[in-house]
C-alpha positions in Angstrom: 0.0 0.0 0.0 1.3 3.4 -0.9 2.3 6.0 1.6 0.0 8.8 2.6 3.0 11.1 3.1 2.7 12.2 -0.5 -0.4 14.2 0.3 -0.7 14.6 4.0 -1.1 18.2 5.3 1.6 17.6 7.8 3.8 14.5 6.7 5.5 14.3 10.1 2.2 14.0 11.9 1.2 11.1 9.6 4.7 9.5 10.0 4.2 9.6 13.8 0.9 7.8 13.4 2.3 5.1 11.1 5.9 4.4 12.2 5.7 5.3 15.8 2.3 3.8 16.7 3.6 1.7 19.6 5.6 4.6 21.0 2.5 6.9 20.7 0.3 4.5 22.6 2.9 4.1 25.4 3.5 7.8 25.8 -0.1 8.7 25.8 -0.9 6.0 28.4 0.7 8.1 31.1 -1.4 11.2 30.3 -4.7 9.7 29.2 -7.5 9.5 31.8 -10.1 6.9 31.3 -13.2 8.5 32.8 -15.2 5.3 32.4 -13.3 2.1 33.4 -12.7 -0.3 30.6 -15.3 -3.1 30.3 -13.5 -6.1 29.0 -16.6 -7.9 27.9 -15.3 -8.5 24.4 -12.0 -6.7 24.2 -12.2 -6.2 20.5 -14.4 -5.0 17.6 -17.8 -6.0 16.4 -19.3 -7.5 13.3 -22.6 -5.9 12.1 -24.6 -8.4 10.0 -27.3 -6.5 8.0 -27.9 -8.8 5.0 -26.8 -8.5 2.3 -24.3 -6.1 4.0 -21.7 -7.1 6.6 -19.4 -4.6 8.5 -16.5 -5.0 10.8 -15.8 -2.1 13.3 -12.3 -2.6 14.8 -11.5 -1.9 18.4 -8.8 -3.0 20.8 -5.1 -3.0 20.1 -5.1 0.7 19.7 -7.8 0.8 17.1 -11.2 2.4 16.6 -11.9 2.0 12.9 -14.4 1.4 10.1 -12.4 -1.6 9.0 -14.2 -3.6 6.4 -17.5 -3.9 4.5 -18.7 -6.8 2.3 -21.8 -7.7 0.3 -23.3 -11.1 -0.4 -26.9 -11.7 -1.6 -26.3 -15.3 -2.5 -25.7 -14.4 -6.2 -23.4 -11.3 -6.2 -20.5 -10.8 -3.8 -18.0 -8.1 -3.1 -15.7 -7.0 -0.3 -12.6 -5.1 0.8 -14.3 -1.7 0.8 -12.0 -0.3 3.5 -8.6 -0.9 5.0 -9.3 1.0 8.2 -9.9 4.6 9.5 -9.0 6.6 12.5 -9.2 10.0 14.3 -6.6 12.2 16.0 -7.4 15.2 18.2 -4.8 18.0 18.7 -4.3 20.5 21.5 -4.0 23.9 19.7 -1.5 25.1 22.4 0.8 22.1 21.8 0.6 21.7 18.0 4.3 21.8 17.0 6.3 18.6 16.7 9.7 18.4 18.3 12.7 17.9 16.1 14.4 14.4 16.0 17.6 12.9 14.8 17.7 10.9 11.7 16.9 7.2 12.2 15.1 7.8 15.4 11.3 7.7 15.6 9.8 11.2 15.7 9.1 12.8 19.1 5.5 12.7 20.2 4.0 16.2 20.8 2.1 16.6 24.0 -1.0 17.6 22.1 -1.3 14.5 19.9 -4.2 12.3 20.9 -5.4 9.4 18.7 -8.8 8.0 19.7 -8.2 4.4 20.6 -10.9 2.1 22.0 -10.2 -0.8 24.4 -13.6 -2.6 24.0 -16.9 -2.1 22.3 -20.6 -3.0 22.6 -23.1 -3.8 19.8 -26.7 -2.8 20.3 -29.8 -2.7 18.0 -31.5 0.7 17.6 -34.7 0.4 15.5 -33.6 -0.8 12.0 -30.0 0.3 12.7 -27.2 -1.3 14.6 -24.8 0.7 16.8 -21.2 -0.2 17.8 -20.3 1.9 20.8 -16.8 2.3 22.4 -17.1 1.4 26.0 -14.6 4.0 27.2 -14.9 7.7 27.6 -11.5 9.2 26.9 -10.3 12.6 28.3 -7.5 14.5 26.6 -4.8 16.1 28.8 -6.3 19.5 27.8 -9.8 18.7 29.0 -11.9 17.3 26.2 -14.0 14.3 27.1 -14.6 12.1 24.0 -16.9 9.2 23.3 -17.7 7.6 20.0 -19.9 5.2 18.2 -20.5 3.8 14.7 -24.1 3.5 13.6 -24.7 1.2 10.6 -27.8 2.7 9.0 -30.5 0.6 7.4 -30.6 -0.8 4.8 -26.9 -1.5 5.6 -24.9 0.4 2.9 -24.0 3.3 5.2 -22.2 3.8 8.5 -21.7 7.0 10.5 -18.6 7.4 12.7 -19.5 10.0 15.3 -17.4 11.6 18.1 -19.2 13.3 21.0 -16.9 15.9 22.5 -17.4 17.7 25.8 -15.3 20.6 27.1 -14.9 19.6 30.8 -13.0 22.8 31.7 -14.1 26.2 32.8 -12.8 28.0 29.7 -13.4 27.7 26.0 -11.3 25.2 24.0 -10.6 25.3 20.2 -11.3 22.0 18.6 -8.7 20.6 16.2 -9.0 17.1 14.7 -7.9 14.9 11.9 -10.0 12.0 10.4 -8.3 9.6 7.9 -9.3 6.5 6.0 -8.0 3.9 3.6 -10.1 2.4 0.7 -9.5 -1.3 0.0 -8.0 -1.0 -3.5 -8.4 1.6 -6.3 -8.3 2.1 -10.0 -10.0 5.5 -10.0 -11.0 8.4 -7.7 -13.7 11.1 -8.0 -13.9 14.3 -5.9 -17.0 16.3 -5.2 -15.7 19.5 -6.8 -15.1 17.6 -10.1 -17.8 14.9 -10.0 -17.6 14.0 -13.7 -13.8 13.5 -13.8 -12.3 10.1 -12.9 -8.8 10.5 -11.6 -6.4 7.7 -12.5 -5.2 6.4 -9.2 -3.0 3.8 -11.0 -1.0 6.8 -12.1 -1.2 8.4 -8.6 -3.5 11.1 -9.8 -6.0 11.1 -7.0 -6.5 14.6 -5.6 -8.7 16.3 -3.0 -8.9 20.0 -2.0 -10.4 22.3 0.6 -13.6 22.8 -1.5 -14.3 19.0 -1.5 -16.9 17.5 0.8 -16.8 13.9 -0.3 -14.5 11.3 -2.0 -15.5 8.4 -4.1 -13.3 5.4 -4.8 -13.6 3.0 -7.8 -12.4 -0.3 -6.5 -9.9 -2.7 -8.1 -11.9 -5.9 -7.8 -13.3 -4.4 -4.6 -16.5 -2.6 -3.7 -16.9 1.0 -4.8 -17.2 3.3 -1.8 -17.3 6.9 -0.7 -16.6 9.0 2.4 -18.4 12.3 3.2 -17.1 14.7 5.9 -19.4 17.7 6.2 -21.0 20.7 4.6 -18.7 23.6 3.6 -18.9 26.7 5.8 -19.9 25.1 9.0 -17.8 25.8 12.1 -16.3 22.3 12.5 -15.9 21.5 8.8 -12.3 20.3 8.0 -10.2 23.1 6.5 -7.6 20.9 4.8 -8.1 17.6 2.9 -5.9 15.4 0.8 -5.6 12.2 -1.1 -2.5 9.9 -1.5 -3.0 9.6 -5.2 -4.0 6.0 -4.6 -6.4 4.7 -1.9 -5.8 6.8 1.3 -7.2 10.1 2.3 -7.8 12.4 5.3 -9.3 15.7 6.5 -7.9 18.1 9.0 -9.4 21.0 11.0 -6.6 23.4 11.7 -6.5 24.9 15.2 -6.4 28.4 13.7 -9.7 27.7 12.0 -11.4 25.6 14.6 -14.5 26.8 16.4 -14.4 27.2 20.1 -16.2 24.7 22.3 -17.7 26.6 25.3 -17.0 25.5 28.9 -19.3 22.5 29.6 -20.6 22.3 26.0 -21.0 19.1 24.1 -20.6 19.0 20.3 -20.3 16.2 17.8 -18.4 15.6 14.5 -19.5 12.8 12.1 -18.0 11.1 9.1 -20.0 8.8 6.7 -18.7 5.7 5.0 -21.0 4.6 2.1 -20.6 1.4 0.0 -22.1 0.8 -3.4 -24.0 -2.4 -4.2 -21.9 -4.5 -6.7 -23.1 -5.2 -10.2 -25.6 -8.0 -10.4 -24.5 -10.8 -12.8 -27.4 -12.7 -14.5 -26.9 -16.1 -15.9 -27.5 -15.9 -19.7 -27.3 -18.6 -22.4 -24.3 -18.9 -24.6 -24.5 -17.0 -27.9 -26.0 -19.0 -30.8 -27.0 -21.8 -28.5 -30.7 -21.8 -29.6 -31.7 -24.3 -32.2 -32.2 -23.0 -35.8 -35.4 -24.9 -36.5 -37.9 -27.4 -35.0 -36.1 -30.5 -36.2 -32.9 -29.2 -34.7 -34.8 -28.3 -31.6 -36.1 -31.9 -31.2 -32.7 -33.3 -31.7 -31.2 -30.9 -29.2 -33.8 -31.7 -26.6 -32.0 -35.0 -25.8 -28.7 -33.1 -25.3 -27.7 -31.2 -22.3 -28.4 -27.4 -22.5 -25.2 -25.3 -22.6 -24.0 -23.9 -19.3 -25.1 -20.2 -18.9 -22.5 -17.5 -18.6 -22.6 -14.6 -16.2 -23.4 -11.2 -17.7 -23.8 -7.9 -16.0 -27.4 -6.9 -15.3 -26.3 -3.3 -15.1 -23.0 -1.3 -15.1 -24.0 1.5 -12.7 -24.0 3.8 -15.7 -27.3 5.3 -14.5 -25.8 5.9 -11.0 -22.9 8.4 -11.2 -20.6 9.1 -8.3 -22.5 12.4 -7.8 -25.9 10.7 -7.6 -24.5 8.0 -5.3 -23.2 10.6 -2.9 -26.2 13.1 -3.4 -27.8 12.4 0.0 -24.9 14.2 1.7 -25.9 17.6 0.2 -28.0 18.2 3.4 -28.1 16.7 6.9 -31.5 15.1 7.3 -33.3 11.8 6.9 -31.4 8.7 7.9 -28.2 10.7 8.3 -29.4 12.2 11.5 -30.8 9.0 13.2 -29.7 8.6 16.7 -28.2 12.0 17.2 -29.3 13.5 20.6 -31.5 16.5 20.0 -29.4 18.7 22.3 -26.1 18.0 20.5 -25.0 19.9 17.4 -23.0 18.0 14.8 -20.6 20.9 14.0 -19.4 19.7 10.6 -22.9 19.1 9.3 -25.3 21.5 11.0 -25.1 25.0 12.4 -25.6 25.7 16.1 -29.2 26.2 17.1 -30.3 29.8 17.5 -31.1 30.9 21.0 -34.9 31.1 20.3 -34.8 27.6 18.9 -32.9 26.3 21.9 -35.6 27.8 24.2 -38.3 26.2 22.2 -36.6 22.8 22.5 -36.3 23.2 26.2 -39.9 23.8 26.8 -40.7 27.5 26.0 -43.8 26.3 24.1 -45.1 24.6 27.2 -44.7 27.9 29.2 -46.6 29.7 26.5 -49.5 27.3 26.9 -49.4 27.7 30.6 -49.6 31.5 30.3 -52.6 31.1 27.9 -54.3 28.8 30.3 -53.9 31.2 33.3 -51.8 28.9 35.4 -50.6 30.5 38.6 -47.4 32.6 38.7 -45.8 30.2 41.1 -46.1 27.3 38.6 -44.7 29.5 35.8 -41.7 30.4 38.0 -41.0 26.7 38.6 -41.2 26.0 34.9 -38.8 28.8 34.0 -36.3 27.5 36.6 -36.5 24.0 35.1 -35.9 25.5 31.6 -32.8 27.3 32.8 -31.4 24.2 34.4 -31.9 22.2 31.3 -30.3 24.9 29.1 -27.1 25.0 31.1 -26.7 21.4 32.0 -24.7 19.3 29.6 -26.1 15.8 29.2 -23.8 12.9 28.6 -23.6 12.4 24.8 -23.8 8.6 25.1 -26.4 6.2 23.9 
């Protein structure tokens, strides 16, 4: 597999993640607080079986990753949509990497925090299935982070979500990086040029700051795409790149990151979508039909020729743009399972104050006023509203 260093916004950061993974884990162990004690019920990832789709979400061993997706309807099969994904959070006050000597693994910055899950739990939520990391991780600079992956029915789409709470008494700028690997690649399409297929065999895969999704044409693997937000929103990644082959990532620079208020919980989400493989129908061999009735009678005693597979469709009617079109807005199944009090900062704007009041019960108070309820009861309702507005609920499901 080719190296992501060729595109990565900061090659040294990526080198740290790849070549010094063990060192990173060991160094962070001394500064990472596990708010929730690990539950060693499974100690690893989870398989989500949603026929004809099957997903594997990796956990344990320093991983938290959309690792694999396959398809099998009994007739058509495909797999190897992904070779993993991951997330890193950065302390904006500790963003520089220390210099190192040649031949020595890079020094680890104090503000480098990969999200790694010890164990996970699989639950059913309506038609969806959710893999939740059992741990709540706290960065040294005060961000408390949980995560889950929701495989959304009918099974072709997964949402990797991180719920982030500022546990300190002061605002914190959020800076993150999300990266992923496709299985194999012959071509790549970016959202800003949706009709152009880049030749990844020639290392021509590109992404830029204006892109909001990436689509990979597999090399005997499933076609797949990743979407990372809507441009212009506060937690949308400001830098994005592609290796030229099958690896990509998006980064929110600390200089551009929105501030998370003291006690506030926000979320960021990334979608992995997989395309159904082409259906192959069994068709008779060419010229296998008898020429006339006499030939037909004679051929009746012979075995019919074996059928040959032929594509039922070539996805020509479904372009990369139409396949990824549902990510133009954040609604429908994309929002399933998101707590109403949490804003997904790379997909939706923060609620206006009036809307927040409405969500917390202002409408109820208006009905009480209209009904002539006593002032004491109104005062109690207002107090409850204030408490709800300023209390951060745990962003776990």
